[in-house]
C-alpha positions in Angstrom: 17.1 -5.1 8.9 15.2 -8.4 8.8 15.3 -8.8 12.6 14.1 -5.3 13.3 11.5 -4.7 10.6 7.9 -4.5 11.5 5.9 -7.6 10.4 2.7 -7.4 8.4 0.7 -8.5 11.4 2.2 -5.7 13.6 1.6 -3.1 10.9 -2.0 -4.2 10.5 -2.5 -3.7 14.2 -1.4 0.0 13.9 -3.9 0.5 11.0 -7.0 -0.7 12.8 -7.5 2.6 14.6 -8.2 4.3 11.2 -11.0 2.0 10.3 -14.5 1.8 11.8 -14.4 -0.4 14.9 -16.8 -3.0 13.5 -14.8 -3.8 10.4 -11.3 -3.1 11.6 -10.5 -6.6 12.9 -12.0 -8.2 9.8 -9.9 -6.1 7.4 -6.8 -7.0 9.4 -7.7 -10.7 9.3 -8.4 -10.7 5.6 -5.2 -8.8 4.6 -3.1 -11.0 7.0 -4.6 -14.2 5.6 -4.0 -13.0 2.0 -0.4 -12.5 3.1 -0.1 -16.1 4.4 -1.9 -17.4 1.3 0.5 -15.4 -1.0 3.4 -17.3 0.5 1.7 -20.5 -0.5 0.9 -19.3 -4.0 4.5 -18.1 -4.4 5.8 -21.5 -3.5 3.4 -23.2 -5.9 4.4 -20.9 -8.7 8.1 -21.8 -8.2 7.2 -25.5 -8.4 4.3 -25.4 -10.9 6.3 -27.2 -13.6 6.9 -30.2 -11.3 3.2 -30.3 -10.2 1.8 -30.3 -13.8 0.2 -26.9 -13.2 1.5 -25.0 -16.2 -0.6 -24.7 -19.4 -4.3 -24.4 -20.1 -7.2 -26.3 -18.6 -9.4 -25.6 -21.7 -12.4 -23.2 -21.8 -12.6 -19.6 -20.9 -13.5 -17.6 -17.8 -16.2 -14.9 -17.5 -13.8 -12.4 -19.0 -13.3 -14.5 -22.1 -9.7 -15.4 -21.2 -8.5 -18.9 -21.6 -8.2 -20.6 -18.1 -4.8 -21.8 -17.0 -4.4 -24.5 -14.4 -2.9 -22.1 -12.0 -5.8 -19.7 -12.4 -8.3 -22.2 -11.1 -5.9 -23.5 -8.4 -5.3 -19.9 -7.2 -9.0 -19.2 -7.1 -9.7 -22.3 -5.0 -6.8 -21.6 -2.7 -7.8 -18.0 -2.1 -11.4 -19.0 -1.5 -10.4 -21.6 1.1 -8.2 -19.1 2.8 -10.8 -16.3 3.0 -13.5 -18.7 4.1 -11.3 -19.7 7.1 -11.0 -16.1 8.3 -14.7 -15.8 9.3 -14.6 -12.3 8.1 -15.2 -12.6 4.4 -18.9 -12.7 3.4 -18.4 -13.2 -0.3 -15.6 -13.5 -2.9 -15.8 -12.0 -6.3 -13.1 -13.6 -8.5 -12.1 -13.5 -12.1 -12.6 -17.2 -12.2 -16.2 -17.2 -11.0 -19.1 -15.8 -12.9 -21.1 -14.9 -9.8 -20.0 -14.0 -6.3 -19.1 -17.0 -4.1 -21.2 -16.4 -0.9 -19.8 -17.4 2.5 -22.8 -17.3 4.8 -20.9 -18.3 7.9 -19.0 -15.0 7.9 -19.4 -12.4 10.6 -22.9 -10.8 10.3 -23.1 -7.1 9.9 -19.3 -6.6 9.7 -18.6 -9.3 7.0 -16.5 -8.0 4.1 -16.6 -8.6 0.4 -13.3 -9.4 -1.3 -12.9 -8.8 -5.0 -9.8 -10.6 -6.2 -7.7 -11.6 -9.3 -5.8 -14.5 -7.6 -3.2 -14.9 -10.4 -3.0 -11.8 -12.5 -0.8 -11.9 -15.7 -1.1 -15.6 -15.9 0.0 -15.5 -19.6 3.5 -14.9 -18.2 3.5 -18.2 -16.3 4.8 -20.5 -19.0 7.7 -18.2 -19.8 8.8 -17.5 -16.3 7.6 -14.0 -16.1 6.3 -12.1 -13.1 2.7 -12.5 -12.0 0.6 -11.2 -9.1 -2.5 -11.2 -7.0 -4.8 -8.1 -6.8 -7.4 -7.7 -4.1 -10.0 -5.1 -3.0 -12.0 -5.1 0.3 -15.4 -3.6 0.5 -18.0 -3.6 3.3 -21.1 -5.8 3.0 -23.3 -3.7 5.3 -24.7 -6.9 6.6 -26.4 -7.6 3.2 -27.3 -11.2 2.3 -26.4 -12.2 -0.2 -23.3 -10.1 0.3 -21.9 -10.0 -3.2 -24.1 -7.2 -4.5 -22.7 -4.9 -1.8 -19.5 -4.6 -3.8 -21.3 -2.8 -6.6 -20.7 0.8 -6.2 -17.8 3.3 -6.6 -14.2 2.7 -5.8 -14.4 5.2 -3.0 -16.4 2.5 -1.1 -13.2 0.4 -0.6 -11.9 0.0 2.9 -8.7 -1.8 1.8 -6.8 -2.9 -1.4 -3.5 -4.2 -2.4 -1.5 -6.6 -4.5 1.2 -9.3 -4.2 4.0 -9.5 -6.8 5.7 -12.9 -7.3 9.2 -12.5 -8.8 12.8 -12.8 -7.4 11.1 -11.8 -4.1 7.5 -11.9 -3.1 6.2 -8.4 -2.3 2.9 -7.4 -0.7 1.7 -3.8 -1.0 -1.5 -2.7 0.7 -3.5 0.4 1.9 -6.5 0.9 4.2 -6.7 4.5 3.3 -3.8 5.7 5.4 -0.9 5.6 2.9 0.6 2.7 1.0 3.1 0.3 2.4 5.2 -2.5 1.0 6.3 -5.8 2.6 8.9 -8.4 1.5 8.4 -12.1 2.3 11.2 -13.5 4.4 11.3 -17.0 3.0 13.2 -18.3 6.1 10.4 -17.4 8.5 7.4 -17.1 6.2 6.7 -13.6 7.4 6.2 -10.4 5.5 8.5 -7.6 6.8 8.0 -3.8 6.2 10.6 -2.9 3.6 8.8 0.0 1.7 7.2 2.2 4.4 4.9 5.0 3.3 5.6 4.8 -0.4 5.4 8.1 -2.3 5.1 8.0 -6.0 7.2 10.7 -7.7 5.1 13.6 -9.0 6.6 13.1 -12.5 8.4 10.2 -14.1 10.3 9.1 -17.1 8.7 5.7 -17.8 5.5 4.6 -19.5 4.0 1.2 -19.8 1.3 0.3 -22.5 0.6 -2.3 -25.2 1.4 -0.4 -28.3 0.1 -3.2 -30.4 -3.3 -1.7 -29.8 -2.4 1.7 -31.0 -4.9 1.8 -33.9 -7.8 1.3 -31.5 -6.9 4.1 -29.1 -8.7 7.4 -28.7 -6.9 10.0 -30.8 -5.8 11.8 -27.7 -4.2 8.6 -26.4 -2.3 8.2 -29.6 -1.2 11.8 -29.5 -0.1 11.6 -25.9 2.1 8.5 -26.5 3.6 10.2 -29.5 4.3 13.2 -27.2 6.0 10.9 -24.6 8.3 9.5 -27.3 9.3 12.9 -28.8 12.7 14.1 -27.5 12.5 17.4 -25.5 15.1 17.9 -22.8 13.2 20.7 -20.9 10.3 18.4 -20.3 12.3 15.2 -19.7 11.4 13.5 -22.9 11.5 10.9 -24.4 10.1 8.6 -21.8 11.3 5.0 -21.7 8.9 2.2 -22.5 8.7 -0.6 -19.9 5.9 -3.1 -20.3 5.9 -6.8 -19.1 2.3 -7.8 -19.8 1.6 -8.3 -16.1 -0.4 -5.4 -14.5 1.1 -6.0 -11.0 4.7 -5.9 -12.1 4.1 -2.8 -14.4 2.2 -0.9 -11.7 4.7 -1.7 -9.0 7.5 -0.2 -11.1 5.5 3.0 -11.6 4.5 3.1 -8.0 8.2 3.2 -6.9 9.8 5.0 -9.8 7.1 7.2 -11.3 5.7 7.6 -14.7 2.6 5.9 -16.2 0.9 2.6 -16.6 -1.8 2.8 -19.2 -4.5 0.4 -20.5 -6.8 2.7 -22.5 -10.2 1.8 -23.9 -10.7 0.4 -27.4 -12.2 3.2 -29.5 -12.8 1.1 -32.6 -16.4 2.2 -32.2 -16.1 5.7 -30.8 -19.7 5.6 -29.7 -19.0 2.5 -27.5 -15.5 2.6 -26.1 -14.5 -0.7 -24.4 -12.2 -1.0 -21.5 -10.2 -4.1 -21.0 -9.2 -4.5 -17.3 -11.9 -5.4 -14.7 -13.1 -2.6 -12.5 -13.7 -4.4 -9.2 -10.5 -6.4 -8.9 -8.0 -4.6 -11.1 -8.8 -0.9 -11.8 -10.3 0.0 -8.5 -7.8 -1.6 -6.1 -4.8 -0.4 -8.1 -6.3 3.2 -8.2 -6.7 3.1 -4.4 -3.1 2.0 -3.9 -1.8 4.6 -6.3 -3.8 7.5 -4.9 -2.8 6.6 -1.3 0.9 6.9 -2.5 0.3 10.4 -3.9 -0.3 9.3 -7.4 -3.4 9.5 -9.6 -5.7 7.2 -11.7 -7.9 8.2 -14.5 -9.7 6.8 -17.5 -8.5 9.8 -19.5 -11.7 11.6 -18.8 -12.6 10.8 -15.2 -11.2 9.7 -11.9 -11.1 5.8 -11.7 -12.0 5.8 -8.0 -15.3 7.4 -8.8 -16.3 4.8 -11.4 -19.4 2.9 -10.3 -19.4 -0.8 -10.7 -22.8 -2.1 -11.9 -21.6 -5.6 -12.9 -19.2 -7.9 -11.2 -16.9 -8.2 -14.2 -17.3 -4.8 -15.6 -14.4 -3.4 -17.6 -12.7 0.0 -17.5 -9.8 2.0 -18.9 -7.0 3.2 -16.7 -4.1 5.6 -16.9 -2.3 5.6 -13.5 0.9 6.8 -12.0 2.6 10.1 -11.3 0.0 12.9 -10.9 1.6 15.4 -13.2 1.9 12.7 -15.9 -1.8 11.6 -15.5 -2.9 15.2 -15.6 -1.0 15.7 -18.9 -2.7 12.6 -20.4 -6.1 14.1 -19.5 -5.1 17.3 -21.3 -4.6 15.3 -24.5 -8.0 13.7 -24.1 -9.7 17.0 -23.9 -8.1 18.4 -27.1 
């Protein structure tokens, strides 16, 4: 299989016909470079303990999370890689308060990349899976380019993630389906191993942090209780699978079906607060899931239609099998 499988570079070449001619080469350049950078990040994660990259640097990032050494290293590594493409006009990253402008990028066809370079970094010190999430949006020739990323998720021209675990997997879409690639560590190439992924219409798994139960919307609490209640005709109870790393949890749902949920905090019902970042977590994962036949909702509206008005805006998300997401929305309407 490894000798015959299509490489990421080859696959990207087949996808360019579906993008507007101006941006097509730049999208391919960025996804290809993210793939090469992911191989570097995966290698560093494996050797982090030897390079004194585990633990915290001190301080917090713009999202209020403590900054780990690998978070900052991942941001700097990704920025350098994207700068070298000549196609990225700005990077919006969890580790930078404002967009990092790259003025030397290709004029009118430069792209804005929104990225969480090391998602789930709380898992690093315990050997758990982590990932990289990315979203690609057109800049429309704007300068500065960063503000061009503010808008609905439907503006995305590409999105994906990398999961670092027993193998390194890259999953991406440019709006023509979702495809997965596995890193061949002998050659350094990503090979197509999961072509045209289709998420099951209904699953038997759900992932959620039940420690936040008391802060959920009443419909969310009722829905999780519903999932846990035995009922053979509807395939219940569902099994709980939750690792604390969005990439790993979403990847399981993408392949096996079911639900990944990070609902809003309704402690103050008048001001519900999402947790995950819209531009570089919610929007790209929603794009990937929808292109695999799945769905993504806040419980009350489609995630892809959420409009980003701030670079680090937060949002709720319920994504996965379309029938399961639709059932969750029913509970929110009750």
